[in-house]
MIMI-896699 format. One record per residue (C-alpha): z negated, x negated, y; residue in three letters. Coordinates in nm, 2 decimals. Example, Ala and Ser with C-alpha at 12.3 -4.5 7.8 and 13.67 -1.06 7.14 Angstrom:
# residues 2
NODE, pz, px, py, residu
NODE, -0.78, -1.23, -0.45, ALA
NODE, -0.71, -1.37, -0.11, SER
***
This chain:
# residues 558
NODE, pz, px, py, residu
NODE, 0.00, 0.00, 0.00, UNK
NODE, 0.11, -0.14, 0.33, UNK
NODE, -0.15, 0.04, 0.53, UNK
NODE, -0.08, 0.12, 0.90, UNK
NODE, -0.26, 0.36, 1.14, UNK
NODE, 0.06, 0.52, 1.24, UNK
NODE, 0.14, 0.61, 0.88, UNK
NODE, -0.20, 0.78, 0.85, UNK
NODE, -0.18, 0.97, 1.18, UNK
NODE, -0.08, 1.32, 1.25, UNK
NODE, 0.11, 1.36, 1.58, UNK
NODE, 0.10, 1.67, 1.81, UNK
NODE, 0.39, 1.72, 2.05, UNK
NODE, 0.32, 1.86, 2.39, UNK
NODE, 0.60, 2.00, 2.60, UNK
NODE, 0.41, 1.99, 2.93, UNK
NODE, 0.60, 2.26, 3.12, UNK
NODE, 0.49, 2.52, 2.86, UNK
NODE, 0.15, 2.39, 2.74, UNK
NODE, -0.11, 2.49, 3.00, UNK
NODE, -0.09, 2.56, 3.38, UNK
NODE, -0.40, 2.45, 3.57, UNK
NODE, -0.30, 2.56, 3.93, UNK
NODE, -0.13, 2.89, 3.90, UNK
NODE, 0.22, 2.78, 3.99, UNK
NODE, 0.36, 2.90, 3.66, UNK
NODE, 0.44, 2.55, 3.53, UNK
NODE, 0.23, 2.36, 3.28, UNK
NODE, 0.08, 2.04, 3.40, UNK
NODE, -0.13, 1.73, 3.31, UNK
NODE, -0.46, 1.89, 3.43, UNK
NODE, -0.38, 2.18, 3.20, UNK
NODE, -0.34, 1.94, 2.91, UNK
NODE, -0.67, 1.77, 2.99, UNK
NODE, -0.84, 2.11, 2.98, UNK
NODE, -0.72, 2.17, 2.62, UNK
NODE, -0.81, 1.83, 2.47, UNK
NODE, -1.11, 1.96, 2.28, UNK
NODE, -0.88, 2.22, 2.11, UNK
NODE, -0.66, 1.93, 1.99, UNK
NODE, -0.96, 1.72, 1.88, UNK
NODE, -1.09, 2.01, 1.68, UNK
NODE, -0.75, 2.06, 1.51, UNK
NODE, -0.78, 1.69, 1.40, UNK
NODE, -0.47, 1.54, 1.54, UNK
NODE, -0.46, 1.16, 1.61, UNK
NODE, -0.17, 1.11, 1.85, UNK
NODE, -0.04, 1.32, 2.13, UNK
NODE, 0.33, 1.28, 2.20, UNK
NODE, 0.40, 1.39, 2.56, UNK
NODE, 0.75, 1.50, 2.64, UNK
NODE, 0.87, 1.35, 2.98, UNK
NODE, 0.64, 1.39, 3.28, UNK
NODE, 0.82, 1.13, 3.49, UNK
NODE, 0.97, 1.20, 3.84, UNK
NODE, 1.29, 1.42, 3.78, UNK
NODE, 1.51, 1.67, 3.95, UNK
NODE, 1.47, 1.86, 3.63, UNK
NODE, 1.83, 1.94, 3.54, UNK
NODE, 1.74, 1.90, 3.17, UNK
NODE, 1.36, 1.97, 3.19, UNK
NODE, 1.25, 1.61, 3.26, UNK
NODE, 1.50, 1.43, 3.03, UNK
NODE, 1.68, 1.33, 3.35, UNK
NODE, 1.45, 1.07, 3.50, UNK
NODE, 1.48, 0.96, 3.87, UNK
NODE, 1.17, 0.73, 3.86, UNK
NODE, 1.03, 0.59, 3.54, UNK
NODE, 0.71, 0.48, 3.70, UNK
NODE, 0.61, 0.80, 3.88, UNK
NODE, 0.50, 1.15, 3.78, UNK
NODE, 0.69, 1.47, 3.85, UNK
NODE, 0.51, 1.66, 4.14, UNK
NODE, 0.49, 1.98, 3.93, UNK
NODE, 0.30, 1.80, 3.66, UNK
NODE, 0.05, 1.62, 3.89, UNK
NODE, -0.01, 1.26, 3.98, UNK
NODE, -0.04, 0.92, 3.82, UNK
NODE, -0.42, 0.95, 3.86, UNK
NODE, -0.40, 1.27, 3.65, UNK
NODE, -0.20, 1.08, 3.38, UNK
NODE, -0.46, 0.79, 3.39, UNK
NODE, -0.73, 1.05, 3.34, UNK
NODE, -0.54, 1.21, 3.05, UNK
NODE, -0.51, 0.87, 2.88, UNK
NODE, -0.88, 0.79, 2.94, UNK
NODE, -0.99, 1.14, 2.80, UNK
NODE, -0.77, 1.10, 2.49, UNK
NODE, -0.90, 0.76, 2.42, UNK
NODE, -1.26, 0.87, 2.46, UNK
NODE, -1.19, 1.14, 2.19, UNK
NODE, -1.04, 0.88, 1.96, UNK
NODE, -0.69, 1.01, 2.01, UNK
NODE, -0.38, 0.81, 2.12, UNK
NODE, -0.10, 0.89, 2.37, UNK
NODE, 0.27, 0.84, 2.29, UNK
NODE, 0.51, 0.87, 2.58, UNK
NODE, 0.87, 0.98, 2.58, UNK
NODE, 1.11, 0.70, 2.66, UNK
NODE, 1.45, 0.82, 2.79, UNK
NODE, 1.68, 0.52, 2.83, UNK
NODE, 2.02, 0.62, 2.71, UNK
NODE, 2.07, 0.78, 3.05, UNK
NODE, 1.89, 0.83, 3.38, UNK
NODE, 1.91, 1.10, 3.64, UNK
NODE, 2.20, 1.08, 3.89, UNK
NODE, 1.92, 1.08, 4.15, UNK
NODE, 1.77, 0.75, 4.02, UNK
NODE, 1.79, 0.48, 4.28, UNK
NODE, 2.01, 0.27, 4.04, UNK
NODE, 2.27, 0.54, 4.03, UNK
NODE, 2.25, 0.63, 4.40, UNK
NODE, 2.34, 0.26, 4.46, UNK
NODE, 2.60, 0.24, 4.18, UNK
NODE, 2.81, 0.52, 4.32, UNK
NODE, 2.83, 0.37, 4.67, UNK
NODE, 3.10, 0.12, 4.58, UNK
NODE, 3.27, -0.06, 4.30, UNK
NODE, 3.12, -0.39, 4.39, UNK
NODE, 2.76, -0.26, 4.43, UNK
NODE, 2.52, -0.48, 4.23, UNK
NODE, 2.40, -0.17, 4.04, UNK
NODE, 2.76, -0.05, 3.96, UNK
NODE, 2.74, -0.21, 3.62, UNK
NODE, 2.41, -0.03, 3.53, UNK
NODE, 2.63, 0.26, 3.43, UNK
NODE, 2.96, 0.32, 3.25, UNK
NODE, 3.25, 0.37, 3.49, UNK
NODE, 3.62, 0.40, 3.41, UNK
NODE, 3.94, 0.49, 3.60, UNK
NODE, 4.12, 0.81, 3.49, UNK
NODE, 4.41, 0.81, 3.25, UNK
NODE, 4.73, 1.00, 3.34, UNK
NODE, 4.54, 1.22, 3.59, UNK
NODE, 4.27, 1.30, 3.33, UNK
NODE, 3.94, 1.17, 3.20, UNK
NODE, 3.92, 0.82, 3.05, UNK
NODE, 3.89, 0.97, 2.70, UNK
NODE, 3.86, 1.31, 2.53, UNK
NODE, 3.49, 1.30, 2.44, UNK
NODE, 3.29, 1.62, 2.49, UNK
NODE, 2.93, 1.61, 2.60, UNK
NODE, 2.64, 1.74, 2.39, UNK
NODE, 2.61, 2.02, 2.65, UNK
NODE, 2.97, 2.14, 2.63, UNK
NODE, 3.27, 2.03, 2.85, UNK
NODE, 3.39, 1.68, 2.91, UNK
NODE, 3.15, 1.38, 2.89, UNK
NODE, 3.31, 1.24, 3.21, UNK
NODE, 3.25, 1.33, 3.57, UNK
NODE, 3.49, 1.23, 3.85, UNK
NODE, 3.32, 1.06, 4.15, UNK
NODE, 3.50, 1.12, 4.48, UNK
NODE, 3.35, 0.82, 4.65, UNK
NODE, 3.50, 0.54, 4.43, UNK
NODE, 3.77, 0.75, 4.26, UNK
NODE, 3.64, 0.67, 3.91, UNK
NODE, 3.47, 0.86, 3.63, UNK
NODE, 3.12, 0.80, 3.49, UNK
NODE, 3.02, 0.87, 3.14, UNK
NODE, 2.75, 1.13, 3.07, UNK
NODE, 2.69, 1.23, 2.70, UNK
NODE, 2.46, 1.51, 2.82, UNK
NODE, 2.45, 1.68, 3.16, UNK
NODE, 2.66, 1.55, 3.44, UNK
NODE, 2.33, 1.48, 3.62, UNK
NODE, 2.24, 1.24, 3.33, UNK
NODE, 2.48, 0.94, 3.36, UNK
NODE, 2.47, 0.71, 3.06, UNK
NODE, 2.31, 0.36, 3.12, UNK
NODE, 2.52, 0.06, 3.04, UNK
NODE, 2.32, -0.14, 2.78, UNK
NODE, 2.59, -0.41, 2.77, UNK
NODE, 2.43, -0.53, 3.10, UNK
NODE, 2.14, -0.77, 3.03, UNK
NODE, 2.00, -0.71, 3.38, UNK
NODE, 1.96, -0.34, 3.30, UNK
NODE, 1.80, -0.42, 2.97, UNK
NODE, 1.55, -0.65, 3.13, UNK
NODE, 1.45, -0.38, 3.39, UNK
NODE, 1.40, -0.13, 3.10, UNK
NODE, 1.18, -0.38, 2.91, UNK
NODE, 0.97, -0.45, 3.22, UNK
NODE, 0.92, -0.08, 3.27, UNK
NODE, 0.81, -0.04, 2.91, UNK
NODE, 0.56, -0.33, 2.94, UNK
NODE, 0.42, -0.17, 3.26, UNK
NODE, 0.34, 0.15, 3.06, UNK
NODE, 0.20, -0.04, 2.76, UNK
NODE, -0.02, -0.25, 2.99, UNK
NODE, -0.16, 0.07, 3.12, UNK
NODE, -0.28, 0.14, 2.77, UNK
NODE, -0.04, 0.40, 2.62, UNK
NODE, -0.01, 0.38, 2.25, UNK
NODE, 0.36, 0.41, 2.18, UNK
NODE, 0.70, 0.56, 2.25, UNK
NODE, 0.91, 0.84, 2.12, UNK
NODE, 1.26, 0.72, 2.21, UNK
NODE, 1.51, 0.99, 2.32, UNK
NODE, 1.86, 0.96, 2.15, UNK
NODE, 1.80, 0.59, 2.11, UNK
NODE, 2.08, 0.54, 1.87, UNK
NODE, 2.34, 0.63, 2.14, UNK
NODE, 2.28, 0.33, 2.36, UNK
NODE, 2.57, 0.12, 2.21, UNK
NODE, 2.92, 0.26, 2.26, UNK
NODE, 3.23, 0.14, 2.08, UNK
NODE, 3.43, -0.13, 2.25, UNK
NODE, 3.71, 0.02, 2.46, UNK
NODE, 3.56, 0.38, 2.44, UNK
NODE, 3.85, 0.51, 2.23, UNK
NODE, 3.94, 0.89, 2.23, UNK
NODE, 3.85, 1.09, 1.92, UNK
NODE, 4.16, 1.12, 1.70, UNK
NODE, 4.36, 1.44, 1.66, UNK
NODE, 4.50, 1.47, 2.00, UNK
NODE, 4.27, 1.75, 2.13, UNK
NODE, 4.21, 1.76, 2.50, UNK
NODE, 3.84, 1.76, 2.44, UNK
NODE, 3.68, 1.66, 2.11, UNK
NODE, 3.36, 1.53, 1.95, UNK
NODE, 3.35, 1.15, 1.98, UNK
NODE, 3.02, 1.09, 1.80, UNK
NODE, 3.18, 0.81, 1.58, UNK
NODE, 3.22, 0.60, 1.89, UNK
NODE, 2.87, 0.63, 2.04, UNK
NODE, 2.62, 0.71, 1.75, UNK
NODE, 2.48, 0.41, 1.57, UNK
NODE, 2.72, 0.19, 1.77, UNK
NODE, 2.81, -0.17, 1.71, UNK
NODE, 2.53, -0.34, 1.91, UNK
NODE, 2.25, -0.08, 1.86, UNK
NODE, 2.05, -0.30, 1.62, UNK
NODE, 2.09, -0.60, 1.83, UNK
NODE, 1.95, -0.41, 2.13, UNK
NODE, 1.65, -0.27, 1.94, UNK
NODE, 1.57, -0.61, 1.79, UNK
NODE, 1.57, -0.76, 2.14, UNK
NODE, 1.35, -0.47, 2.26, UNK
NODE, 1.12, -0.53, 1.97, UNK
NODE, 1.10, -0.91, 2.04, UNK
NODE, 1.05, -0.87, 2.41, UNK
NODE, 0.82, -0.57, 2.42, UNK
NODE, 0.72, -0.37, 2.11, UNK
NODE, 0.60, -0.66, 1.89, UNK
NODE, 0.35, -0.77, 2.15, UNK
NODE, 0.15, -0.44, 2.13, UNK
NODE, -0.02, -0.25, 1.85, UNK
NODE, 0.18, 0.07, 1.90, UNK
NODE, 0.37, 0.35, 1.73, UNK
NODE, 0.74, 0.40, 1.78, UNK
NODE, 0.98, 0.67, 1.66, UNK
NODE, 1.35, 0.69, 1.75, UNK
NODE, 1.54, 1.02, 1.79, UNK
NODE, 1.86, 0.94, 1.60, UNK
NODE, 2.12, 1.22, 1.57, UNK
NODE, 2.38, 1.14, 1.31, UNK
NODE, 2.18, 0.86, 1.15, UNK
NODE, 2.21, 0.84, 0.77, UNK
NODE, 1.94, 0.71, 0.53, UNK
NODE, 2.11, 0.37, 0.53, UNK
NODE, 2.09, 0.37, 0.91, UNK
NODE, 1.73, 0.47, 0.89, UNK
NODE, 1.65, 0.18, 0.66, UNK
NODE, 1.78, -0.06, 0.94, UNK
NODE, 1.60, 0.12, 1.23, UNK
NODE, 1.27, 0.17, 1.04, UNK
NODE, 1.28, -0.14, 0.82, UNK
NODE, 0.97, -0.28, 0.65, UNK
NODE, 0.99, -0.61, 0.84, UNK
NODE, 0.91, -0.41, 1.15, UNK
NODE, 1.19, -0.58, 1.35, UNK
NODE, 1.30, -0.25, 1.52, UNK
NODE, 1.11, 0.09, 1.51, UNK
NODE, 0.84, 0.24, 1.29, UNK
NODE, 1.04, 0.55, 1.20, UNK
NODE, 1.32, 0.77, 1.32, UNK
NODE, 1.38, 1.15, 1.35, UNK
NODE, 1.66, 1.26, 1.11, UNK
NODE, 1.86, 1.57, 1.19, UNK
NODE, 2.01, 1.64, 0.85, UNK
NODE, 1.77, 1.92, 0.76, UNK
NODE, 1.81, 2.07, 1.11, UNK
NODE, 2.19, 2.11, 1.05, UNK
NODE, 2.16, 2.31, 0.72, UNK
NODE, 2.22, 2.64, 0.90, UNK
NODE, 2.51, 2.51, 1.11, UNK
NODE, 2.86, 2.62, 1.01, UNK
NODE, 3.18, 2.42, 1.04, UNK
NODE, 3.20, 2.48, 1.42, UNK
NODE, 2.85, 2.33, 1.48, UNK
NODE, 2.51, 2.45, 1.59, UNK
NODE, 2.60, 2.79, 1.73, UNK
NODE, 2.81, 2.88, 1.43, UNK
NODE, 2.51, 3.00, 1.23, UNK
NODE, 2.52, 3.03, 0.85, UNK
NODE, 2.24, 3.10, 0.61, UNK
NODE, 2.06, 2.79, 0.48, UNK
NODE, 2.00, 2.73, 0.11, UNK
NODE, 1.69, 2.61, -0.05, UNK
NODE, 1.89, 2.38, -0.28, UNK
NODE, 2.04, 2.21, 0.02, UNK
NODE, 1.69, 2.16, 0.17, UNK
NODE, 1.57, 2.01, -0.16, UNK
NODE, 1.87, 1.78, -0.16, UNK
NODE, 1.83, 1.66, 0.20, UNK
NODE, 1.45, 1.62, 0.20, UNK
NODE, 1.45, 1.45, -0.14, UNK
NODE, 1.72, 1.21, -0.04, UNK
NODE, 1.52, 1.09, 0.26, UNK
NODE, 1.21, 1.05, 0.05, UNK
NODE, 1.38, 0.85, -0.23, UNK
NODE, 1.60, 0.63, 0.00, UNK
NODE, 1.32, 0.53, 0.23, UNK
NODE, 1.06, 0.47, -0.06, UNK
NODE, 0.96, 0.11, -0.02, UNK
NODE, 1.23, 0.05, 0.24, UNK
NODE, 1.12, 0.23, 0.55, UNK
NODE, 0.90, 0.52, 0.67, UNK
NODE, 0.98, 0.89, 0.72, UNK
NODE, 0.89, 1.11, 1.01, UNK
NODE, 0.82, 1.47, 0.90, UNK
NODE, 0.90, 1.77, 1.12, UNK
NODE, 1.04, 2.13, 1.10, UNK
NODE, 1.06, 2.21, 1.47, UNK
NODE, 1.02, 2.05, 1.82, UNK
NODE, 1.13, 2.13, 2.18, UNK
NODE, 1.50, 2.12, 2.08, UNK
NODE, 1.47, 2.34, 1.77, UNK
NODE, 1.38, 2.70, 1.70, UNK
NODE, 1.04, 2.79, 1.57, UNK
NODE, 1.00, 2.69, 1.21, UNK
NODE, 0.84, 3.01, 1.08, UNK
NODE, 1.13, 3.21, 1.22, UNK
NODE, 1.39, 2.97, 1.08, UNK
NODE, 1.25, 2.86, 0.74, UNK
NODE, 0.99, 3.13, 0.68, UNK
NODE, 0.94, 3.50, 0.75, UNK
NODE, 0.81, 3.57, 1.10, UNK
NODE, 0.74, 3.94, 1.02, UNK
NODE, 0.55, 4.07, 0.72, UNK
NODE, 0.47, 3.72, 0.58, UNK
NODE, 0.43, 3.53, 0.90, UNK
NODE, 0.08, 3.39, 0.82, UNK
NODE, 0.16, 3.31, 0.46, UNK
NODE, 0.50, 3.15, 0.53, UNK
NODE, 0.36, 2.94, 0.82, UNK
NODE, 0.09, 2.80, 0.60, UNK
NODE, 0.34, 2.75, 0.31, UNK
NODE, 0.58, 2.55, 0.54, UNK
NODE, 0.29, 2.34, 0.67, UNK
NODE, 0.18, 2.26, 0.32, UNK
NODE, 0.54, 2.17, 0.21, UNK
NODE, 0.57, 1.93, 0.51, UNK
NODE, 0.23, 1.77, 0.53, UNK
NODE, 0.22, 1.68, 0.16, UNK
NODE, 0.54, 1.48, 0.18, UNK
NODE, 0.54, 1.10, 0.24, UNK
NODE, 0.58, 1.02, 0.61, UNK
NODE, 0.41, 1.09, 0.94, UNK
NODE, 0.38, 1.46, 1.02, UNK
NODE, 0.47, 1.60, 1.37, UNK
NODE, 0.32, 1.93, 1.48, UNK
NODE, 0.50, 2.10, 1.77, UNK
NODE, 0.27, 2.29, 2.01, UNK
NODE, 0.21, 2.65, 1.90, UNK
NODE, 0.32, 2.58, 1.55, UNK
NODE, -0.04, 2.57, 1.44, UNK
NODE, -0.07, 2.93, 1.56, UNK
NODE, 0.25, 3.05, 1.39, UNK
NODE, 0.43, 3.11, 1.72, UNK
NODE, 0.78, 3.27, 1.66, UNK
NODE, 1.13, 3.27, 1.81, UNK
NODE, 1.18, 3.50, 2.11, UNK
NODE, 1.44, 3.77, 2.18, UNK
NODE, 1.51, 3.80, 2.55, UNK
NODE, 1.75, 4.09, 2.63, UNK
NODE, 1.93, 3.91, 2.91, UNK
NODE, 2.10, 3.57, 2.93, UNK
NODE, 1.93, 3.54, 3.27, UNK
NODE, 1.59, 3.52, 3.11, UNK
NODE, 1.69, 3.20, 2.94, UNK
NODE, 1.64, 2.87, 3.13, UNK
NODE, 1.80, 2.60, 2.90, UNK
NODE, 2.10, 2.42, 3.04, UNK
NODE, 2.25, 2.40, 2.69, UNK
NODE, 2.23, 2.77, 2.63, UNK
NODE, 2.38, 2.85, 2.97, UNK
NODE, 2.67, 2.60, 2.94, UNK
NODE, 2.75, 2.73, 2.59, UNK
NODE, 2.73, 3.10, 2.70, UNK
NODE, 2.96, 3.03, 3.00, UNK
NODE, 3.21, 2.84, 2.78, UNK
NODE, 3.22, 3.10, 2.50, UNK
NODE, 3.16, 3.43, 2.67, UNK
NODE, 3.25, 3.41, 3.04, UNK
NODE, 3.55, 3.17, 2.99, UNK
NODE, 3.63, 3.21, 2.62, UNK
NODE, 3.60, 3.59, 2.60, UNK
NODE, 3.38, 3.58, 2.28, UNK
NODE, 3.15, 3.87, 2.20, UNK
NODE, 2.83, 3.88, 2.41, UNK
NODE, 2.61, 4.02, 2.14, UNK
NODE, 2.73, 3.78, 1.88, UNK
NODE, 2.66, 3.48, 2.10, UNK
NODE, 2.32, 3.63, 2.19, UNK
NODE, 2.24, 3.66, 1.82, UNK
NODE, 2.32, 3.28, 1.78, UNK
NODE, 2.09, 3.21, 2.08, UNK
NODE, 1.81, 3.41, 1.91, UNK
NODE, 1.84, 3.20, 1.60, UNK
NODE, 1.91, 2.85, 1.74, UNK
NODE, 1.84, 2.84, 2.12, UNK
NODE, 1.61, 2.57, 2.24, UNK
NODE, 1.41, 2.82, 2.46, UNK
NODE, 1.27, 2.96, 2.14, UNK
NODE, 1.04, 2.66, 2.13, UNK
NODE, 0.98, 2.65, 2.51, UNK
NODE, 0.81, 2.98, 2.58, UNK
NODE, 0.45, 2.92, 2.70, UNK
NODE, 0.18, 2.85, 2.45, UNK
NODE, -0.01, 3.16, 2.37, UNK
NODE, -0.38, 3.09, 2.45, UNK
NODE, -0.53, 3.44, 2.45, UNK
NODE, -0.44, 3.81, 2.50, UNK
NODE, -0.49, 3.81, 2.88, UNK
NODE, -0.18, 3.84, 3.11, UNK
NODE, 0.08, 3.57, 3.05, UNK
NODE, -0.11, 3.47, 2.73, UNK
NODE, -0.37, 3.28, 2.94, UNK
NODE, -0.10, 3.01, 3.01, UNK
NODE, -0.09, 3.08, 3.39, UNK
NODE, -0.24, 3.30, 3.66, UNK
NODE, 0.10, 3.29, 3.83, UNK
NODE, 0.45, 3.38, 3.72, UNK
NODE, 0.55, 3.16, 3.42, UNK
NODE, 0.86, 2.94, 3.46, UNK
NODE, 0.99, 3.10, 3.14, UNK
NODE, 0.88, 3.44, 3.01, UNK
NODE, 0.60, 3.45, 2.76, UNK
NODE, 0.69, 3.58, 2.41, UNK
NODE, 0.58, 3.95, 2.41, UNK
NODE, 0.40, 3.91, 2.08, UNK
NODE, 0.12, 3.70, 2.25, UNK
NODE, -0.14, 3.98, 2.21, UNK
NODE, -0.11, 3.94, 1.83, UNK
NODE, -0.05, 3.57, 1.81, UNK
NODE, -0.28, 3.35, 2.02, UNK
NODE, -0.52, 3.06, 2.00, UNK
NODE, -0.83, 3.27, 2.09, UNK
NODE, -0.76, 3.50, 1.80, UNK
NODE, -0.68, 3.21, 1.57, UNK
NODE, -0.99, 3.01, 1.64, UNK
NODE, -1.21, 3.32, 1.58, UNK
NODE, -1.06, 3.38, 1.24, UNK
NODE, -1.16, 3.14, 0.96, UNK
NODE, -0.85, 3.23, 0.76, UNK
NODE, -0.60, 3.16, 1.04, UNK
NODE, -0.30, 2.93, 1.04, UNK
NODE, -0.49, 2.70, 1.29, UNK
NODE, -0.78, 2.64, 1.04, UNK
NODE, -0.53, 2.59, 0.76, UNK
NODE, -0.37, 2.31, 0.96, UNK
NODE, -0.71, 2.16, 1.03, UNK
NODE, -0.77, 2.15, 0.66, UNK
NODE, -0.43, 1.99, 0.58, UNK
NODE, -0.51, 1.72, 0.84, UNK
NODE, -0.85, 1.66, 0.70, UNK
NODE, -0.71, 1.63, 0.34, UNK
NODE, -0.48, 1.36, 0.47, UNK
NODE, -0.78, 1.16, 0.59, UNK
NODE, -0.96, 1.22, 0.26, UNK
NODE, -0.69, 1.13, 0.01, UNK
NODE, -0.48, 0.81, 0.03, UNK
NODE, -0.23, 0.97, -0.22, UNK
NODE, -0.12, 1.21, 0.05, UNK
NODE, -0.02, 0.92, 0.28, UNK
NODE, 0.09, 0.66, 0.03, UNK
NODE, 0.18, 0.83, -0.29, UNK
NODE, 0.53, 0.82, -0.43, UNK
NODE, 0.74, 1.14, -0.41, UNK
NODE, 0.93, 1.30, -0.70, UNK
NODE, 1.11, 1.63, -0.69, UNK
NODE, 1.04, 1.87, -0.99, UNK
NODE, 1.19, 2.21, -1.07, UNK
NODE, 1.51, 2.09, -0.91, UNK
NODE, 1.72, 2.39, -1.01, UNK
NODE, 1.46, 2.66, -0.92, UNK
NODE, 1.61, 2.91, -0.67, UNK
NODE, 1.28, 3.01, -0.50, UNK
NODE, 1.04, 2.72, -0.54, UNK
NODE, 1.04, 2.38, -0.38, UNK
NODE, 0.80, 2.17, -0.59, UNK
NODE, 0.73, 1.80, -0.60, UNK
NODE, 0.47, 1.54, -0.71, UNK
NODE, 0.31, 1.25, -0.54, UNK
NODE, 0.17, 0.97, -0.75, UNK
NODE, -0.06, 0.68, -0.65, UNK
NODE, -0.22, 0.46, -0.91, UNK
NODE, -0.38, 0.70, -1.17, UNK
NODE, -0.37, 1.01, -0.95, UNK
NODE, -0.10, 1.28, -0.92, UNK
NODE, -0.06, 1.56, -0.67, UNK
NODE, 0.15, 1.86, -0.76, UNK
NODE, 0.28, 2.06, -0.47, UNK
NODE, 0.42, 2.41, -0.53, UNK
NODE, 0.58, 2.62, -0.25, UNK
NODE, 0.76, 2.95, -0.28, UNK
NODE, 1.02, 2.99, -0.01, UNK
NODE, 1.08, 3.36, -0.07, UNK
NODE, 0.92, 3.70, -0.02, UNK
NODE, 0.93, 3.77, -0.40, UNK
NODE, 0.69, 3.63, -0.66, UNK
NODE, 0.83, 3.34, -0.85, UNK
NODE, 0.76, 3.23, -1.21, UNK
NODE, 0.80, 2.87, -1.32, UNK
NODE, 0.76, 2.63, -1.61, UNK
NODE, 0.63, 2.29, -1.52, UNK
NODE, 0.75, 1.97, -1.69, UNK
NODE, 0.56, 1.90, -2.02, UNK
NODE, 0.36, 1.62, -1.88, UNK
NODE, 0.20, 1.83, -1.60, UNK
NODE, -0.10, 2.04, -1.70, UNK
NODE, -0.27, 2.24, -1.43, UNK
NODE, -0.55, 2.38, -1.65, UNK
NODE, -0.79, 2.10, -1.57, UNK
NODE, -0.65, 2.01, -1.23, UNK
NODE, -0.83, 2.07, -0.90, UNK
NODE, -0.68, 2.30, -0.65, UNK
NODE, -0.73, 2.11, -0.32, UNK
NODE, -0.55, 2.37, -0.09, UNK
NODE, -0.37, 2.70, -0.12, UNK
NODE, -0.27, 2.96, 0.13, UNK
NODE, -0.39, 3.27, -0.07, UNK
NODE, -0.77, 3.33, -0.10, UNK
NODE, -0.89, 3.33, -0.46, UNK
NODE, -1.17, 3.59, -0.51, UNK
NODE, -1.48, 3.51, -0.71, UNK
NODE, -1.40, 3.54, -1.08, UNK
NODE, -1.02, 3.60, -1.02, UNK
NODE, -0.79, 3.43, -1.27, UNK
NODE, -0.51, 3.24, -1.10, UNK
NODE, -0.17, 3.27, -1.28, UNK
NODE, -0.07, 2.91, -1.34, UNK
NODE, 0.29, 3.00, -1.40, UNK
NODE, 0.36, 3.22, -1.10, UNK
NODE, 0.35, 3.20, -0.72, UNK
NODE, 0.30, 3.50, -0.49, UNK
NODE, 0.55, 3.55, -0.20, UNK
NODE, 0.55, 3.24, 0.03, UNK
NODE, 0.26, 3.10, -0.17, UNK
NODE, 0.17, 2.73, -0.15, UNK
NODE, -0.07, 2.54, -0.38, UNK
NODE, -0.16, 2.17, -0.41, UNK
NODE, -0.33, 2.04, -0.73, UNK
NODE, -0.49, 1.70, -0.78, UNK
NODE, -0.46, 1.56, -1.14, UNK
NODE, -0.66, 1.26, -1.23, UNK
***
């Protein structure tokens, strides 16, 4: 066992805008977070990952940074952040900051300078190209729809933006830029923060010559030319040498389009790059041939295949991160469970399924309450730039059916995760005394933290128990994973083995009861049930060959 604190930790992600508002302006803030630290401490989490709180014009909710060493006014001050860090450390918790260095805001001082003239010293901090035949330099589309290039009148050239046009991509080929980024990272680490979650970090190296995607389309997906690019490992190894290796911290890279073999390089055992990455393969299981908004039903068999592949390929070679939702994904109980009649059971089942795997688990705010997707009637009620760009392109310009597109938003839209945290049943779910920046999910009277913490059988306390078990049993952190019942249509089951101990994890992903026959070498009769999401009444016999709807059980065999 190569023991590391970040392998043994459980991370809780805070999306500050939606977590807790302390001053009644309708926007969550740092003081709001400080007021809820005891709630997180009681839950048992070790690390808080804070989505960006830096100075930003907020085109993409803080992922467009105009000053990396300053705090967004709406969120508070640097003194507030120092206080948050101090209070977390006093409670034995750590703080992981979001690092967004594939792009900056177009209002960052570097870009303000860069667009002044072609010979400005900051010009080369970004990626500029002249047009081709009166069009953009290549045919890449941005992640947020439309061209990935924006024409700049002042110098008559285009700049690259893989996301919003207010998020110009930084030019990592430039050693001066890299040095500035490393200095900024050191500044934060010297302050005492405990790590970085790195936004789309595998996009920082673009293919030489920036070639168009083949096929001759006016606009097309160019991911092959900017995901896991030619120099990305060189850059991350340099970052590791210059900065990361000098501190005892935790790092996780968001890496869309990364395969298991990419992951083994990014999260290698030698520790020359990052500790772990976020994979997206399981997040794409309900995407049809036309991408995210072309929703298709996901299959349990595909989930088994993807999750097991990552477990097997990284065994002994790297480390997994474990998540089923975050600020960019819909709510997991709505997507992979049943957010109606089996909301509580399926939320607990999914948590069991995830937390018993090998890797570091990430909890997204409100997940521990079983918060669900939201159905707003009107497109105007949504805030997310990705939703609005897609709606404009498909409905207003493309003439597609409004209700079909709204249905896709209900399933996959990022605002599903961004509705304010539901603290209690008072107006606006206790999130704010003002008007919330995004409407609260109307089901807050039924689903909220006050209710959950008053009910010993709630999802919240089930998460608390899962987190405690992880601290109690090395096998949950370090045991080797093996898939069992591979062909079963309803049950995802696996074992974890460490030395002479074995865990058996059984999870039913359906609303029907599910019978099963375990492999001959696994006997549950003498095993200890360490957690299950159905109460067993005194004297009740548990059927060892059947699971109830959305049931989860974990057995320890010695």
